[in-house]
Jmol script that loads the backbone (N, CA, C; Angstrom):
load data "model"
ATOM      1  N   MET A   1     -13.294 -19.746   6.755  1.00  0.00           N
ATOM      2  CA  MET A   1     -14.321 -19.545   5.758  1.00  0.00           C
ATOM      3  C   MET A   1     -14.156 -18.130   5.220  1.00  0.00           C
ATOM      4  N   SER A   2     -14.135 -17.983   3.926  1.00  0.00           N
ATOM      5  CA  SER A   2     -13.954 -16.667   3.336  1.00  0.00           C
ATOM      6  C   SER A   2     -15.248 -15.865   3.427  1.00  0.00           C
ATOM      7  N   VAL A   3     -15.113 -14.569   3.303  1.00  0.00           N
ATOM      8  CA  VAL A   3     -16.270 -13.677   3.380  1.00  0.00           C
ATOM      9  C   VAL A   3     -17.221 -13.977   2.228  1.00  0.00           C
ATOM     10  N   SER A   4     -16.662 -14.259   1.047  1.00  0.00           N
ATOM     11  CA  SER A   4     -17.491 -14.561  -0.120  1.00  0.00           C
ATOM     12  C   SER A   4     -18.330 -15.814   0.113  1.00  0.00           C
ATOM     13  N   THR A   5     -17.712 -16.859   0.665  1.00  0.00           N
ATOM     14  CA  THR A   5     -18.440 -18.094   0.955  1.00  0.00           C
ATOM     15  C   THR A   5     -19.505 -17.846   2.015  1.00  0.00           C
ATOM     16  N   LEU A   6     -19.150 -17.062   3.018  1.00  0.00           N
ATOM     17  CA  LEU A   6     -20.103 -16.729   4.078  1.00  0.00           C
ATOM     18  C   LEU A   6     -21.301 -15.980   3.505  1.00  0.00           C
ATOM     19  N   LEU A   7     -21.036 -15.016   2.627  1.00  0.00           N
ATOM     20  CA  LEU A   7     -22.121 -14.260   2.009  1.00  0.00           C
ATOM     21  C   LEU A   7     -23.013 -15.161   1.168  1.00  0.00           C
ATOM     22  N   ASP A   8     -22.395 -16.036   0.376  1.00  0.00           N
ATOM     23  CA  ASP A   8     -23.173 -16.948  -0.461  1.00  0.00           C
ATOM     24  C   ASP A   8     -24.059 -17.855   0.380  1.00  0.00           C
ATOM     25  N   ASP A   9     -23.486 -18.410   1.444  1.00  0.00           N
ATOM     26  CA  ASP A   9     -24.253 -19.296   2.324  1.00  0.00           C
ATOM     27  C   ASP A   9     -25.398 -18.560   3.001  1.00  0.00           C
ATOM     28  N   LEU A  10     -25.106 -17.367   3.495  1.00  0.00           N
ATOM     29  CA  LEU A  10     -26.121 -16.589   4.183  1.00  0.00           C
ATOM     30  C   LEU A  10     -27.246 -16.194   3.234  1.00  0.00           C
ATOM     31  N   ALA A  11     -26.894 -15.742   2.039  1.00  0.00           N
ATOM     32  CA  ALA A  11     -27.905 -15.360   1.049  1.00  0.00           C
ATOM     33  C   ALA A  11     -28.749 -16.564   0.646  1.00  0.00           C
ATOM     34  N   LYS A  12     -28.114 -17.716   0.514  1.00  0.00           N
ATOM     35  CA  LYS A  12     -28.843 -18.935   0.131  1.00  0.00           C
ATOM     36  C   LYS A  12     -29.822 -19.350   1.231  1.00  0.00           C
ATOM     37  N   GLN A  13     -29.371 -19.298   2.481  1.00  0.00           N
ATOM     38  CA  GLN A  13     -30.247 -19.679   3.592  1.00  0.00           C
ATOM     39  C   GLN A  13     -31.458 -18.754   3.684  1.00  0.00           C
ATOM     40  N   ILE A  14     -31.228 -17.479   3.501  1.00  0.00           N
ATOM     41  CA  ILE A  14     -32.339 -16.526   3.576  1.00  0.00           C
ATOM     42  C   ILE A  14     -33.307 -16.758   2.429  1.00  0.00           C
ATOM     43  N   SER A  15     -32.770 -16.981   1.226  1.00  0.00           N
ATOM     44  CA  SER A  15     -33.653 -17.162   0.069  1.00  0.00           C
ATOM     45  C   SER A  15     -34.413 -18.486   0.138  1.00  0.00           C
ATOM     46  N   GLU A  16     -33.843 -19.496   0.776  1.00  0.00           N
ATOM     47  CA  GLU A  16     -34.529 -20.782   0.919  1.00  0.00           C
ATOM     48  C   GLU A  16     -35.677 -20.706   1.917  1.00  0.00           C
ATOM     49  N   ALA A  17     -35.663 -19.699   2.761  1.00  0.00           N
ATOM     50  CA  ALA A  17     -36.738 -19.541   3.746  1.00  0.00           C
ATOM     51  C   ALA A  17     -37.989 -18.913   3.130  1.00  0.00           C
ATOM     52  N   ILE A  18     -37.907 -18.534   1.877  1.00  0.00           N
ATOM     53  CA  ILE A  18     -39.037 -17.912   1.174  1.00  0.00           C
ATOM     54  C   ILE A  18     -40.069 -18.988   0.818  1.00  0.00           C
ATOM     55  N   PRO A  19     -41.337 -18.671   0.911  1.00  0.00           N
ATOM     56  CA  PRO A  19     -42.383 -19.638   0.563  1.00  0.00           C
ATOM     57  C   PRO A  19     -42.234 -20.100  -0.899  1.00  0.00           C
ATOM     58  N   PRO A  20     -42.668 -21.348  -1.174  1.00  0.00           N
ATOM     59  CA  PRO A  20     -42.512 -21.914  -2.522  1.00  0.00           C
ATOM     60  C   PRO A  20     -43.158 -21.085  -3.630  1.00  0.00           C
ATOM     61  N   GLY A  21     -44.227 -20.369  -3.353  1.00  0.00           N
ATOM     62  CA  GLY A  21     -44.898 -19.568  -4.365  1.00  0.00           C
ATOM     63  C   GLY A  21     -44.040 -18.408  -4.863  1.00  0.00           C
ATOM     64  N   ALA A  22     -43.087 -17.999  -4.085  1.00  0.00           N
ATOM     65  CA  ALA A  22     -42.254 -16.860  -4.460  1.00  0.00           C
ATOM     66  C   ALA A  22     -40.890 -17.299  -4.988  1.00  0.00           C
ATOM     67  N   ARG A  23     -40.725 -18.582  -5.272  1.00  0.00           N
ATOM     68  CA  ARG A  23     -39.422 -19.097  -5.723  1.00  0.00           C
ATOM     69  C   ARG A  23     -38.957 -18.497  -7.049  1.00  0.00           C
ATOM     70  N   ASN A  24     -39.902 -18.044  -7.868  1.00  0.00           N
ATOM     71  CA  ASN A  24     -39.492 -17.469  -9.150  1.00  0.00           C
ATOM     72  C   ASN A  24     -38.703 -16.178  -8.962  1.00  0.00           C
ATOM     73  N   LEU A  25     -38.818 -15.576  -7.807  1.00  0.00           N
ATOM     74  CA  LEU A  25     -38.055 -14.367  -7.504  1.00  0.00           C
ATOM     75  C   LEU A  25     -36.741 -14.683  -6.784  1.00  0.00           C
ATOM     76  N   GLN A  26     -36.469 -15.954  -6.601  1.00  0.00           N
ATOM     77  CA  GLN A  26     -35.336 -16.389  -5.789  1.00  0.00           C
ATOM     78  C   GLN A  26     -34.000 -15.838  -6.296  1.00  0.00           C
ATOM     79  N   GLN A  27     -33.754 -15.919  -7.597  1.00  0.00           N
ATOM     80  CA  GLN A  27     -32.470 -15.448  -8.115  1.00  0.00           C
ATOM     81  C   GLN A  27     -32.306 -13.946  -7.895  1.00  0.00           C
ATOM     82  N   ASP A  28     -33.360 -13.200  -8.157  1.00  0.00           N
ATOM     83  CA  ASP A  28     -33.299 -11.760  -7.928  1.00  0.00           C
ATOM     84  C   ASP A  28     -33.054 -11.461  -6.452  1.00  0.00           C
ATOM     85  N   LEU A  29     -33.747 -12.181  -5.612  1.00  0.00           N
ATOM     86  CA  LEU A  29     -33.607 -11.971  -4.181  1.00  0.00           C
ATOM     87  C   LEU A  29     -32.188 -12.322  -3.717  1.00  0.00           C
ATOM     88  N   GLU A  30     -31.647 -13.446  -4.191  1.00  0.00           N
ATOM     89  CA  GLU A  30     -30.282 -13.830  -3.816  1.00  0.00           C
ATOM     90  C   GLU A  30     -29.287 -12.748  -4.228  1.00  0.00           C
ATOM     91  N   LYS A  31     -29.449 -12.227  -5.443  1.00  0.00           N
ATOM     92  CA  LYS A  31     -28.552 -11.194  -5.940  1.00  0.00           C
ATOM     93  C   LYS A  31     -28.640  -9.938  -5.076  1.00  0.00           C
ATOM     94  N   ASN A  32     -29.855  -9.529  -4.758  1.00  0.00           N
ATOM     95  CA  ASN A  32     -30.045  -8.330  -3.934  1.00  0.00           C
ATOM     96  C   ASN A  32     -29.554  -8.542  -2.503  1.00  0.00           C
ATOM     97  N   LEU A  33     -29.813  -9.717  -1.955  1.00  0.00           N
ATOM     98  CA  LEU A  33     -29.330 -10.010  -0.604  1.00  0.00           C
ATOM     99  C   LEU A  33     -27.806 -10.009  -0.558  1.00  0.00           C
ATOM    100  N   ARG A  34     -27.186 -10.618  -1.545  1.00  0.00           N
ATOM    101  CA  ARG A  34     -25.727 -10.667  -1.595  1.00  0.00           C
ATOM    102  C   ARG A  34     -25.158  -9.250  -1.666  1.00  0.00           C
ATOM    103  N   ALA A  35     -25.766  -8.399  -2.490  1.00  0.00           N
ATOM    104  CA  ALA A  35     -25.309  -7.017  -2.604  1.00  0.00           C
ATOM    105  C   ALA A  35     -25.489  -6.269  -1.277  1.00  0.00           C
ATOM    106  N   GLY A  36     -26.626  -6.481  -0.643  1.00  0.00           N
ATOM    107  CA  GLY A  36     -26.877  -5.837   0.644  1.00  0.00           C
ATOM    108  C   GLY A  36     -25.926  -6.304   1.726  1.00  0.00           C
ATOM    109  N   LEU A  37     -25.696  -7.604   1.776  1.00  0.00           N
ATOM    110  CA  LEU A  37     -24.769  -8.144   2.775  1.00  0.00           C
ATOM    111  C   LEU A  37     -23.342  -7.674   2.509  1.00  0.00           C
ATOM    112  N   ASN A  38     -22.961  -7.607   1.234  1.00  0.00           N
ATOM    113  CA  ASN A  38     -21.627  -7.084   0.893  1.00  0.00           C
ATOM    114  C   ASN A  38     -21.477  -5.661   1.416  1.00  0.00           C
ATOM    115  N   SER A  39     -22.507  -4.867   1.259  1.00  0.00           N
ATOM    116  CA  SER A  39     -22.473  -3.483   1.720  1.00  0.00           C
ATOM    117  C   SER A  39     -22.324  -3.419   3.237  1.00  0.00           C
ATOM    118  N   VAL A  40     -23.088  -4.242   3.943  1.00  0.00           N
ATOM    119  CA  VAL A  40     -23.014  -4.260   5.412  1.00  0.00           C
ATOM    120  C   VAL A  40     -21.631  -4.705   5.870  1.00  0.00           C
ATOM    121  N   PHE A  41     -21.118  -5.785   5.282  1.00  0.00           N
ATOM    122  CA  PHE A  41     -19.807  -6.281   5.688  1.00  0.00           C
ATOM    123  C   PHE A  41     -18.698  -5.297   5.322  1.00  0.00           C
ATOM    124  N   ALA A  42     -18.836  -4.582   4.226  1.00  0.00           N
ATOM    125  CA  ALA A  42     -17.836  -3.580   3.851  1.00  0.00           C
ATOM    126  C   ALA A  42     -17.790  -2.462   4.884  1.00  0.00           C
ATOM    127  N   LYS A  43     -18.943  -2.093   5.419  1.00  0.00           N
ATOM    128  CA  LYS A  43     -18.992  -1.042   6.435  1.00  0.00           C
ATOM    129  C   LYS A  43     -18.368  -1.510   7.744  1.00  0.00           C
ATOM    130  N   LEU A  44     -18.373  -2.811   7.992  1.00  0.00           N
ATOM    131  CA  LEU A  44     -17.796  -3.352   9.221  1.00  0.00           C
ATOM    132  C   LEU A  44     -16.271  -3.380   9.177  1.00  0.00           C
ATOM    133  N   ASN A  45     -15.692  -3.155   7.991  1.00  0.00           N
ATOM    134  CA  ASN A  45     -14.244  -3.127   7.819  1.00  0.00           C
ATOM    135  C   ASN A  45     -13.596  -4.446   8.268  1.00  0.00           C
ATOM    136  N   LEU A  46     -14.141  -5.561   7.801  1.00  0.00           N
ATOM    137  CA  LEU A  46     -13.632  -6.879   8.152  1.00  0.00           C
ATOM    138  C   LEU A  46     -12.427  -7.229   7.304  1.00  0.00           C
ATOM    139  N   ILE A  47     -11.581  -8.108   7.835  1.00  0.00           N
ATOM    140  CA  ILE A  47     -10.461  -8.627   7.065  1.00  0.00           C
ATOM    141  C   ILE A  47     -10.583 -10.138   6.996  1.00  0.00           C
ATOM    142  N   THR A  48      -9.880 -10.733   6.051  1.00  0.00           N
ATOM    143  CA  THR A  48      -9.914 -12.189   5.923  1.00  0.00           C
ATOM    144  C   THR A  48      -8.982 -12.815   6.952  1.00  0.00           C
ATOM    145  N   ARG A  49      -9.154 -14.087   7.167  1.00  0.00           N
ATOM    146  CA  ARG A  49      -8.289 -14.820   8.102  1.00  0.00           C
ATOM    147  C   ARG A  49      -6.845 -14.792   7.614  1.00  0.00           C
ATOM    148  N   GLU A  50      -6.667 -14.886   6.281  1.00  0.00           N
ATOM    149  CA  GLU A  50      -5.329 -14.869   5.704  1.00  0.00           C
ATOM    150  C   GLU A  50      -4.635 -13.541   6.003  1.00  0.00           C
ATOM    151  N   GLU A  51      -5.378 -12.434   5.842  1.00  0.00           N
ATOM    152  CA  GLU A  51      -4.799 -11.126   6.141  1.00  0.00           C
ATOM    153  C   GLU A  51      -4.436 -11.007   7.623  1.00  0.00           C
ATOM    154  N   TYR A  52      -5.292 -11.545   8.481  1.00  0.00           N
ATOM    155  CA  TYR A  52      -5.029 -11.527   9.920  1.00  0.00           C
ATOM    156  C   TYR A  52      -3.768 -12.319  10.247  1.00  0.00           C
ATOM    157  N   ASP A  53      -3.642 -13.512   9.653  1.00  0.00           N
ATOM    158  CA  ASP A  53      -2.476 -14.352   9.911  1.00  0.00           C
ATOM    159  C   ASP A  53      -1.184 -13.685   9.442  1.00  0.00           C
ATOM    160  N   VAL A  54      -1.235 -13.042   8.280  1.00  0.00           N
ATOM    161  CA  VAL A  54      -0.051 -12.344   7.772  1.00  0.00           C
ATOM    162  C   VAL A  54       0.353 -11.227   8.723  1.00  0.00           C
ATOM    163  N   GLN A  55      -0.619 -10.441   9.169  1.00  0.00           N
ATOM    164  CA  GLN A  55      -0.313  -9.335  10.073  1.00  0.00           C
ATOM    165  C   GLN A  55       0.190  -9.835  11.433  1.00  0.00           C
ATOM    166  N   THR A  56      -0.313 -10.980  11.878  1.00  0.00           N
ATOM    167  CA  THR A  56       0.166 -11.573  13.129  1.00  0.00           C
ATOM    168  C   THR A  56       1.630 -11.969  13.005  1.00  0.00           C
ATOM    169  N   GLU A  57       1.996 -12.543  11.854  1.00  0.00           N
ATOM    170  CA  GLU A  57       3.396 -12.910  11.621  1.00  0.00           C
ATOM    171  C   GLU A  57       4.290 -11.676  11.557  1.00  0.00           C
ATOM    172  N   VAL A  58       3.825 -10.642  10.878  1.00  0.00           N
ATOM    173  CA  VAL A  58       4.601  -9.403  10.788  1.00  0.00           C
ATOM    174  C   VAL A  58       4.813  -8.813  12.180  1.00  0.00           C
ATOM    175  N   LEU A  59       3.767  -8.818  12.995  1.00  0.00           N
ATOM    176  CA  LEU A  59       3.872  -8.297  14.355  1.00  0.00           C
ATOM    177  C   LEU A  59       4.856  -9.118  15.193  1.00  0.00           C
ATOM    178  N   ALA A  60       4.820 -10.439  15.051  1.00  0.00           N
ATOM    179  CA  ALA A  60       5.746 -11.290  15.807  1.00  0.00           C
ATOM    180  C   ALA A  60       7.197 -11.002  15.415  1.00  0.00           C
ATOM    181  N   ARG A  61       7.441 -10.850  14.113  1.00  0.00           N
ATOM    182  CA  ARG A  61       8.809 -10.531  13.659  1.00  0.00           C
ATOM    183  C   ARG A  61       9.247  -9.157  14.174  1.00  0.00           C
ATOM    184  N   THR A  62       8.326  -8.209  14.167  1.00  0.00           N
ATOM    185  CA  THR A  62       8.644  -6.864  14.640  1.00  0.00           C
ATOM    186  C   THR A  62       8.953  -6.885  16.132  1.00  0.00           C
ATOM    187  N   ARG A  63       8.184  -7.642  16.882  1.00  0.00           N
ATOM    188  CA  ARG A  63       8.446  -7.745  18.333  1.00  0.00           C
ATOM    189  C   ARG A  63       9.803  -8.375  18.600  1.00  0.00           C
ATOM    190  N   ALA A  64      10.154  -9.420  17.846  1.00  0.00           N
ATOM    191  CA  ALA A  64      11.447 -10.080  18.021  1.00  0.00           C
ATOM    192  C   ALA A  64      12.582  -9.114  17.690  1.00  0.00           C
ATOM    193  N   LYS A  65      12.419  -8.363  16.619  1.00  0.00           N
ATOM    194  CA  LYS A  65      13.439  -7.387  16.223  1.00  0.00           C
ATOM    195  C   LYS A  65      13.578  -6.301  17.286  1.00  0.00           C
ATOM    196  N   LEU A  66      12.453  -5.821  17.810  1.00  0.00           N
ATOM    197  CA  LEU A  66      12.469  -4.803  18.854  1.00  0.00           C
ATOM    198  C   LEU A  66      13.172  -5.314  20.107  1.00  0.00           C
ATOM    199  N   GLN A  67      12.899  -6.549  20.487  1.00  0.00           N
ATOM    200  CA  GLN A  67      13.540  -7.123  21.666  1.00  0.00           C
ATOM    201  C   GLN A  67      15.054  -7.199  21.468  1.00  0.00           C
ATOM    202  N   LYS A  68      15.484  -7.605  20.282  1.00  0.00           N
ATOM    203  CA  LYS A  68      16.911  -7.695  19.983  1.00  0.00           C
ATOM    204  C   LYS A  68      17.556  -6.313  20.055  1.00  0.00           C
ATOM    205  N   LEU A  69      16.879  -5.305  19.493  1.00  0.00           N
ATOM    206  CA  LEU A  69      17.404  -3.945  19.545  1.00  0.00           C
ATOM    207  C   LEU A  69      17.470  -3.419  20.976  1.00  0.00           C
ATOM    208  N   GLU A  70      16.471  -3.742  21.791  1.00  0.00           N
ATOM    209  CA  GLU A  70      16.486  -3.323  23.198  1.00  0.00           C
ATOM    210  C   GLU A  70      17.670  -3.948  23.932  1.00  0.00           C
ATOM    211  N   GLU A  71      17.961  -5.215  23.629  1.00  0.00           N
ATOM    212  CA  GLU A  71      19.107  -5.886  24.249  1.00  0.00           C
ATOM    213  C   GLU A  71      20.415  -5.242  23.805  1.00  0.00           C
ATOM    214  N   GLN A  72      20.511  -4.862  22.530  1.00  0.00           N
ATOM    215  CA  GLN A  72      21.715  -4.214  22.032  1.00  0.00           C
ATOM    216  C   GLN A  72      21.917  -2.853  22.701  1.00  0.00           C
ATOM    217  N   VAL A  73      20.828  -2.098  22.846  1.00  0.00           N
ATOM    218  CA  VAL A  73      20.919  -0.786  23.488  1.00  0.00           C
ATOM    219  C   VAL A  73      21.349  -0.950  24.947  1.00  0.00           C
ATOM    220  N   ALA A  74      20.770  -1.903  25.642  1.00  0.00           N
ATOM    221  CA  ALA A  74      21.146  -2.140  27.046  1.00  0.00           C
ATOM    222  C   ALA A  74      22.621  -2.515  27.143  1.00  0.00           C
ATOM    223  N   HIS A  75      23.105  -3.347  26.239  1.00  0.00           N
ATOM    224  CA  HIS A  75      24.513  -3.753  26.230  1.00  0.00           C
ATOM    225  C   HIS A  75      25.412  -2.538  25.979  1.00  0.00           C
ATOM    226  N   LEU A  76      25.056  -1.712  24.993  1.00  0.00           N
ATOM    227  CA  LEU A  76      25.852  -0.530  24.679  1.00  0.00           C
ATOM    228  C   LEU A  76      25.832   0.483  25.821  1.00  0.00           C
ATOM    229  N   GLU A  77      24.691   0.631  26.478  1.00  0.00           N
ATOM    230  CA  GLU A  77      24.618   1.527  27.629  1.00  0.00           C
ATOM    231  C   GLU A  77      25.520   1.033  28.752  1.00  0.00           C
ATOM    232  N   GLY A  78      25.543  -0.281  28.951  1.00  0.00           N
ATOM    233  CA  GLY A  78      26.429  -0.862  29.965  1.00  0.00           C
ATOM    234  C   GLY A  78      27.887  -0.609  29.645  1.00  0.00           C
ATOM    235  N   GLU A  79      28.256  -0.775  28.376  1.00  0.00           N
ATOM    236  CA  GLU A  79      29.633  -0.514  27.974  1.00  0.00           C
ATOM    237  C   GLU A  79      29.992   0.957  28.149  1.00  0.00           C
ATOM    238  N   LEU A  80      29.038   1.831  27.851  1.00  0.00           N
ATOM    239  CA  LEU A  80      29.268   3.275  27.999  1.00  0.00           C
ATOM    240  C   LEU A  80      29.486   3.641  29.464  1.00  0.00           C
ATOM    241  N   LEU A  81      28.701   3.037  30.356  1.00  0.00           N
ATOM    242  CA  LEU A  81      28.881   3.314  31.790  1.00  0.00           C
ATOM    243  C   LEU A  81      30.237   2.817  32.272  1.00  0.00           C
ATOM    244  N   LYS A  82      30.654   1.659  31.783  1.00  0.00           N
ATOM    245  CA  LYS A  82      31.984   1.134  32.178  1.00  0.00           C
ATOM    246  C   LYS A  82      33.073   2.054  31.671  1.00  0.00           C
ATOM    247  N   ALA A  83      32.934   2.557  30.457  1.00  0.00           N
ATOM    248  CA  ALA A  83      33.959   3.441  29.895  1.00  0.00           C
ATOM    249  C   ALA A  83      34.028   4.759  30.666  1.00  0.00           C
ATOM    250  N   ARG A  84      32.911   5.257  31.134  1.00  0.00           N
ATOM    251  CA  ARG A  84      32.888   6.512  31.892  1.00  0.00           C
ATOM    252  C   ARG A  84      33.511   6.337  33.270  1.00  0.00           C
ATOM    253  N   GLU A  85      33.368   5.133  33.830  1.00  0.00           N
ATOM    254  CA  GLU A  85      33.918   4.861  35.166  1.00  0.00           C
ATOM    255  C   GLU A  85      35.418   4.764  35.131  1.00  0.00           C
ATOM    256  N   GLN A  86      35.994   4.467  34.011  1.00  0.00           N
ATOM    257  CA  GLN A  86      37.459   4.289  33.939  1.00  0.00           C
ATOM    258  C   GLN A  86      38.161   5.558  33.745  1.00  0.00           C
TER     259      GLN A  86
END
end "model"
wireframe off; spacefill off
backbone 0.3
color backbone group
């Protein structure tokens, strides 16, 4: 669920809890609630699921590359030790 959809749903639920006599203020209230919630969520420094998934993939590729480089270094160190022994 995107942050925008979450904000819309949350603002709608809060505004629907208002008594029927105050419904004429509903649009104003929804707008103000959405702005307030946007401000709160912005301060929380949240990311979207898509951004999280992309970063997870980048991290997995980086880990695989690091492992390959570690194996290459270990192999080269082994060759260097053999060359020094001869």
